[in-house]
C-alpha positions in Angstrom: -115.3 82.6 -57.4 -111.6 82.4 -58.3 -109.8 83.8 -61.3 -108.7 81.3 -63.9 -107.6 80.8 -67.4 -109.4 78.0 -69.2 -108.1 76.3 -72.4 -110.5 73.6 -73.5 -111.5 71.7 -76.5 -114.9 70.1 -77.2 -114.9 66.5 -78.5 -114.6 66.5 -82.3 -113.3 70.1 -82.6 -110.0 70.9 -84.1 -109.4 74.0 -82.0 -109.1 74.9 -78.4 -111.1 77.8 -76.9 -109.4 80.2 -74.5 -111.3 82.0 -71.7 -110.3 84.2 -68.8 -112.7 84.1 -65.8 -112.6 87.1 -63.4 -113.3 86.9 -59.7 -117.0 87.7 -60.3 -117.5 84.6 -62.6 -117.7 86.6 -65.8 -116.0 84.8 -68.8 -113.9 86.8 -71.3 -113.2 84.9 -74.5 -109.8 85.5 -75.9 -109.8 83.4 -79.0 -109.1 80.0 -80.5 -105.9 77.9 -80.8 -105.4 75.2 -83.4 -104.3 71.7 -82.4 -101.0 72.2 -84.1 -100.3 75.5 -82.3 -101.3 74.6 -78.8 -97.7 74.4 -77.6 -96.8 77.9 -78.8 -100.2 79.4 -78.1 -100.7 81.1 -81.4 -104.2 82.4 -81.7 -106.0 82.0 -85.0 -108.2 85.1 -84.8 -105.5 87.6 -83.8 -103.2 89.4 -86.2 -100.1 88.5 -84.3 -98.9 85.3 -82.6 -99.8 85.3 -78.9 -97.3 83.8 -76.5 -97.9 82.4 -73.0 -96.6 85.7 -71.6 -99.1 87.7 -73.8 -101.9 85.4 -72.5 -100.9 86.1 -68.9 -100.7 89.8 -69.6 -104.2 89.8 -71.1 -105.6 87.9 -68.2 -103.9 90.3 -65.7 -105.3 93.3 -67.6 -108.8 91.8 -67.4 -108.4 91.0 -63.8 -107.1 94.5 -62.9 -110.1 96.2 -64.6 -112.9 93.9 -63.4 -116.0 95.6 -62.0 -118.5 94.1 -59.6 -121.7 93.4 -61.5 -124.8 95.2 -60.4 -127.1 93.2 -58.1 -130.6 92.3 -59.3 -132.4 93.1 -56.1 -135.9 92.5 -57.5 -134.9 89.2 -59.1 -133.2 88.1 -55.9 -136.3 89.0 -53.9 -138.6 87.0 -56.3 -136.2 84.0 -56.1 -136.3 84.1 -52.3 -140.1 84.2 -52.3 -140.3 81.2 -54.6 -137.8 79.4 -52.4 -139.8 80.2 -49.3 -143.0 79.0 -51.0 -141.3 75.7 -51.9 -140.0 75.2 -48.4 -143.5 75.8 -47.0 -145.0 73.2 -49.4 -146.9 75.9 -51.4 -146.9 75.8 -55.2 -145.1 79.0 -56.3 -147.1 81.4 -58.5 -146.0 84.6 -60.0 -149.5 85.7 -60.9 
């Protein structure tokens, strides 16, 4: 997974949503930007105006402190058993 900064707007909304994604795929929501403020990147739910540089600094802070999520060994094993059953043509059952 790659690190990215996503700024997107759903159809019909009047605000853009800003997310930072770390290298493990975890999304960190930074806030919302109004249509009129998209060029200057002023966040609506922050006490101060956030610039492009502040956004990059926040993203870099998130990326520098990212921690690998714990593995779900039991869940992964169950998923592999189900996949194996499907490949053998057997109806998977968790009973």
